[in-house]
C-alpha positions, 0 to 999 in steps of 0.5 A: 500500500502506498500512503494508505491507497492500494496500487490500483487506487494510486494508479487511478489518482495519478491517471486522473490528475495527469488528465486535468489541464495544468496551469501551463496548458491553460496559459498556452491555450489562451496565448495561442488563441490570442496570437491567432486572433492578432495574426488574423486581425493584422492580416485583415486590417494591415492595409488600413493601418499602412495607408494611414501611416503612409499618409502620415509619413507623406504629410511629414515629408511635405512639411519637411520639404516646405520647411527646407524650401523656406530655409533655402529662400531665407539663405538665398535672400541673405546671400543676395543682400550680402552680395549687394553690400559687397558690391556697394562697398567695392564701389565706395572703396574704388571711388575713395582710392581714385579720389585719393590718387587724383587728389580730389577727395572731398571728405566730410566728418560725421558729428561723432567723428568731429567731436572725437577729433576735437576731443583728441586735439584738446588732449594733445594741446593740453599735454603739449602745454604741460610738457612745455611748462615742465609739469609732466614728470615721473613724480606728480608732486613738486619736490623741494630740495631740503638740507638739515640745519647746520651749526654755524661755522663762524670762529668765536660765536654766532649771533 
């Protein structure tokens, strides 16, 4: 006897227990059914989703294309304005060189340039005056020569 059962009873219990679905078998059956349903659904609905995705990608590509065109247009405008500035600067430089060589240059100062020139001339004149008067030295304070009091060198007494 095995655990209080006869050999026949033990065999019957083991046989009936083996025929009961185990948790693994149930989980495998459920997963297999769900997988089959998903596969069939994907096969049926794949064209719908792929069209939606293709339209989304197409819209994204169009938006990117339009953004690139806008950037190219901006860069072309910047290059055009930069070229115009260079051409204008070259004309000004050529006129200045020609006028300088021929001696016919007529220059005018802006108000700021005139003010800066006047300030520089004032500083130069002030420094020149200070140098002429001897007020410019390494020591900004006047130096007095000083000698200590000496005893009287007269014979006899000093009065």
